[in-house]
C-alpha positions, 0 to 999 in steps of 0.5 A: 541475369540483368540485361543492359540497355543504353539510351542516347539522345541528341536534339538536332540532326547535326549532332551524333550520339556516338560520344554518349555511346563511347562514354558508356563503353568507357565506363565498362558497360558492355551493351549489345547493339540491339539494346542501344536506343538512340533518338534525335528529339528536343530535350524540351519534350517529356520522356514519356512523349519521346517515341524512341524512349517509349519503345525502350521502356516497353522492352525493359523488364524487371532486373534490367539496367538502363544506362545514360550519360546525363540526367537530361537524357531522361527528361526535360527538367528535374521533375520529369527526370524524377517521374521517369526514374520513379516509373522505371524503379516501379518496374524494377529497372535500375537506372545508371547515370554516368555524370553522377558517378554511375550511381544507380538512381533507384538505389538509396544513394541515387534517391538521395542524389535525386532529392538534392537535385529536385531541391535545387530545381525547386529553389531555382523555380521559386527564385525565378517566380520571386524575381518575376513578381518583383519585376511586375510589381516594380513595373506597376509601381512605375505606372506601366500597363502590363499585358498585351496591348488592346486591339481596339482604341478607347474610341472604337470601344465606345463606338462598339458599345453604342452599336451593340446598344442599337442592336448590332450583333457581336459577330457582325462587329467582330467582322467589321473590326477584324477582331474576335467575338470575345474582344467585342464582348470585352469592349462592351464590358470594359 
């Protein structure tokens, strides 16, 4: 007989997992209190790095069912969710997501749903990269200098190059100018 587990996560201490647990009960899942895992941790943390989720996975056995209210409970992004679902599927654990109509993400329909979600996530990532690159190209075309501003003026760089040529050490110049040794090295090269 399959055991049913529930995982509920919130990001801040001011939030509560009760709404998620109520949704799971309302969907008809009867979860014993000892099989409910709640956690307060940022959604930006990968599921594998969440202490509560990791302990939950250690408790799960083949044939168990894990219920979550939304996909973002399972990972920080579509790729992390996919990895988590695949790992659970390899262990023989079914994953039900209420926001997707309670579909088992390890079933054929669930895999198709995950495929569509991953395609959309990849499309969004590609669009973001294109927009960023277009913005950088436009800034370069307008003559803007990109990157962090230099810690040293051109005059300081020339002075550093002269001092290095006179035998001063990189470490002493780094202390004198209040910068890293790498910055001094770059000043010599540039």
